[in-house]
Structures are given as C-alpha cells and as structure tokens.
N, C-alpha and C positions, 0 to 999 in steps of 0.2 A: 633352344634345347641344348643341354649339355652335349658336347661333341662326342664324348665317350658313349653316352646313351644313344645318340644318333647312329653311331657306328654299329652298336649292338643291334639296333633295328635293321640296319642295312644287311648286316651279316645274317640275320634271321630270315631275310628275304623280303622285307617290306620295301615298297617303292617310296620315292620321295613324296609323291602325292598322298600315299597312304599314311605316311608319318605326319604330314601336315594336317591331314584330316583328323588323325588321332589327337594331335595337339589342340586343334580347334574344339574337339569334343571335351577334352579335359578343361579347357578354359571356360566352356559353357557350364560344366559341372561346378567349377569353383565359383562362378558368378551366381549360380542358383543357390549354392550353399551359403554364400555371403548374404544373399537376400533373405533366405529362410532364417538364418540366425538372427538377423536384424529384427524381423517381424516376430520371431519366437521370443526374443529377449523383451520386446515391447509388451507382449502378452503375458509372459510368465516371469518377468524379472523379479517382481515382489516375492513370488513363491520361492524362487531360487535363493534369494537373500534370506528368507525364513529358514530354508534348509541349511544354509551356511551358518546362520546365527545359532541354530540348535547344535550343530557340530562344535562350534566354538565354545559354547557354554558347557557342553558335556566334556570336552577336552580339558577345560579349566577344572571341572570337578574331579576328573581322573588325575590330573596333575596334583591337586591338593591331597587326594588320597595317597598318591605315590610318595609325596613328601612326608605325610603323616606316618606311613608305614616305614619309610627309611629311617625316621627318627626314633622308632620304637626300639626297645632293647630286644635282644634275642629271646629272652624268656617271655616277653609280651606277645611276640608274634609266632613263636615256634609251633604252637598248637594248631595254627591255621595257615602256616606258610605255604604248604603245597596247594591248598585250595586257592589262596590268594595268587600264587604264581600261575596256576592253570587258568583261572578266570581273567587275570591280567593279560595273558597272552591271547586268549580268545577275544577279549575286548579290543586289543590292538588290531587283530585280524578283521574284526567286524568294522572297526573304524576305517580301515583301508578300503574294505568293500563298499562302505557307505560313500566314500569319495568316488569310487569307480562308478557306482550307480548314479551319483549326482552328475558326473561327466556324461554319462549316457542319456539321462533325461534332458540335460541342457542341449543336447543335439537331436532330440526328438526320437530316440530309440527306446521306446517303452518296453518292447518285448525283451531286448537284451538286458534292460535294467531289472525287469521282473525275474528273468532267469538268474541274474546275479544275486537277487534278494534270496533266492532259494538257499544259497550257501549261507547267507546271514542268518536265516531262520534256523538252519541246522546248528549253527554256532550257539544260538540262544537255547536250543534244546539241550545240547551238551553241557552248556553252562548251568542250566537249571538242574540237570541230573547230578553234576559234580557238587553243586551247592547243597543239594538235598542229602547226599550220602557222605560227603566230607572227605577228610584227610587221606584215608586209605585209597579211596577211589581216585582222588586227585593225584596221589603219588604214582599210581599205576598208569594213569593217563599220560603223565609227564614221561615216565619210563618207556611207554609204548612209542614215543616219537622216534626212537632208534630201531624200530622193528617194522614188520609188515602187519602188525595187529591193528585193525581198524576200530573194532568195538569190543573185543573180548576183554579189554582192560576193565570193562564195566562189571565183570563177574565179581570183582573185589567188593561190590556193594552187598553181596549176600542176598540179592533180590531175585536171583535166578537159580533154578535147580542145578545141582552140582554136575550132573551128567549132560548138561546142555552143550551141544557141539560148538555152536557159534552164536554170539549175540549180534543182532541186527540193529540198525538205527531205529526201526519200528519198535523193537523191544524196549529200547531206551525211552523213546517218545511216550509210550504208554505209562511209564512210571514218573512222568513229569507233569507240571501244571500246564504245559503247552499242548496237551492232548485234548483241546476243545474244538468245537465245530468251526469257529471263526478262523482259527489258525489253519485247521485242516483244509478248509475250502480254498484258502489262498495258496496253500502249499500244493494242492492238487493242480491249480491253474499254473503255478510256477513249474511243476514237473512237466505238464503238457507243453509249456513254452520251451523247456530245455530239450526235451526228446523229440524224435521225429514222429510225433503223434498226428493223427488227422485233425484233432482239435486244435493243436498248436499251429498246424500248417494252414488250415482253412479259416481258422478263427483267430488270426493274429491280433494281439491286444491293441496295438497302436497303428494298425494299417487297415482301417475299415474300407478304404477306397483303393487299396493296393499300392499306395505310395510307400517309398522306403522309409521316410521319416515323417513324423506328425506330432502335433501336440495332443492328439487324442490318446488317452490311456496313460499319460505320464503321471497323473495324480496317484494312481494305484501303487506303483513301485516307490514313488517319493514318500508317500505316507507310511507304507509298510516298512521301508528301510529306516525311517525316522523312529517309528515305534520300536523296532528291533534294536537299534543302536541304544535308545534310552533304556530298554529293558536289560540288555547285556551289561551296560554300564552301571545300572542300579544294582544288579547282582554283585558286581565287583566291589562297589563302594560299601555294600552291606557286610562284607566278610570281616574287615577290620575297620569299622565305621569311624570317620572323623566328622565332627560336627559341621565344619565348614564345607566339606565335600558333600555331605548329605543335604545341606541347605542349598548348595548350588544345583544339585540334582533335582530338588524340589522346584527350583526356578525353571529348570529345563522342562519339567512336566507341564508347567503353564505355557511355556513356549510351544510345546508339542501341540497343545490344544489349538493355539493360534495358527500353527502351520497347517494342521488338518483343515481348518476352516478356510484358509486362504486357497489351498489347492482345490477343495471342493467347489468353492464359489467361483474360482477362475474357470474351472472346467464347465460349470453350468452356464457361465456368462458366454463362453466361446461356442459351446455346442448345444446349448438350450436343453440340457438334460442333466440329471444327477449322475455322478460317477459311480 
C-alpha cells in the first residue's frame, strides 16, 4: 500500500491488522471482478462488438453529414442552420451517453445503464419536437442554453396557449411521435430505476438474486440505447440530407436489426427465457 495512504489510515485510528484485512478484502474484490469480466466477455463479447459496430457506422454517417453541411454555401443552409445546430449538439450528447451505457453494460450494471438511457430518450423527444416545429423553436432552444429555462423555449412553437405558465417535458412529449406505448413503458421503467421508488428498489433490472453485477437485464438498455442513438442520428441527417450519409444510416438500420437479435438470443441462451 502507498505509504501516504497507510499513514492516513493510521491517523484515522485503524490498526495495522485492520489495514491488512482491508487490503485483503480489496484484493479479493479485484480478483472477483477480473473473473467476472472474463466470463462476461466470453458470454456477451459478440453482442458488445455489435454495439461498437453500430456506433462506428452511425459516427461515420454523422461525419459525412457534417462534411456535407460544411461545404454548403450560406444561402443553402441558412434556412435550417438553427435546426441543424440544435440536433447536431443533441446527437453528440446522445453519442456520449451511448458510450457511457456501453461501459456500464460491459461491467454488468444494467440498472445504471437503463437509468442513463432515460436521458438519451429525453434527448430523442426534444430532437423530435425541434425537427417538427423548425427554425424558430431551434433558435430559442439554443438561446436558452445561457438561461435557467428548461422547457419554456418550446412556447415558440405556437402549440401551447399563450397564458401557459410553464412548459413541461410531458407537454413536449405529447406533441411528438415518441408518445406511444412502447416508448412510454420503457421510460416508466427507466424512471423507476432512477428514482428511489419501491419498484426500482425491490425489482432491480439486473439483480434478480441480489448480486451487484450480472448479465441479467443488460439486453434491455443495450437495445434501447442503440435504437435511440439511431433515431436521433437519423433525425440529424434528415435536416440537410446528404446522399452518402443517408445511405450509411440505412446500413446502420440493418445493423440495428442484427444487434437486437444478438442480444435477445444471447439472453435466452444464458437464462433460458426471452428478454
């Protein structure tokens, strides 16, 4: 152990025996983690590669889109530049969260991954709303980044009564194509996972036997995050469409189908039940 850390323990009142016991426990934790990750990678390695491949193809599509837009003249992109800027920034945030989720599922933390997907889903809802209502709303969304305004920027859509005090996320959701039962069911579970609800506490997604990490339940956040990344990225590419970027996104849609099948079949193989 680092001498400075050892001295800190002694200063805190730990005996030498207690410190040694603590180090033994930590060594055991690391050994168990190493064993878990080896077995986990053997079981889920192909699925993880599928997740990474999808991310790579979508990233390539977005890069093609960005190059195309950069090469456009001001007149060619001015009419949609705010919409493009807003959706581009939302897509970048969704991409980051996708990688965070992938890190969590690779380590067997399905509850944390599904909780993180909740934010990705909200990004897709906001993207859908901005794409639907266009430049004025996108401009207000961007301007609100320097304020405490969470959702009132959406008033610029003209879809709400003028005397409405505040716009909520739920108000925005109802006006998008994301307000269907499938998304709502998953979002409800994600909310339970995030908050200190009895459902999220007693019915943890990935810990049916009480263990801290497990392969059980990781297919759900893996599939949902892949769906959402593809959706947000498709919305971005549609604003100022480039033929090559659209073609690449079409390829990612086929990869998404394969990814879903791999995660479902792996879960069924390991646990003898459908996810």
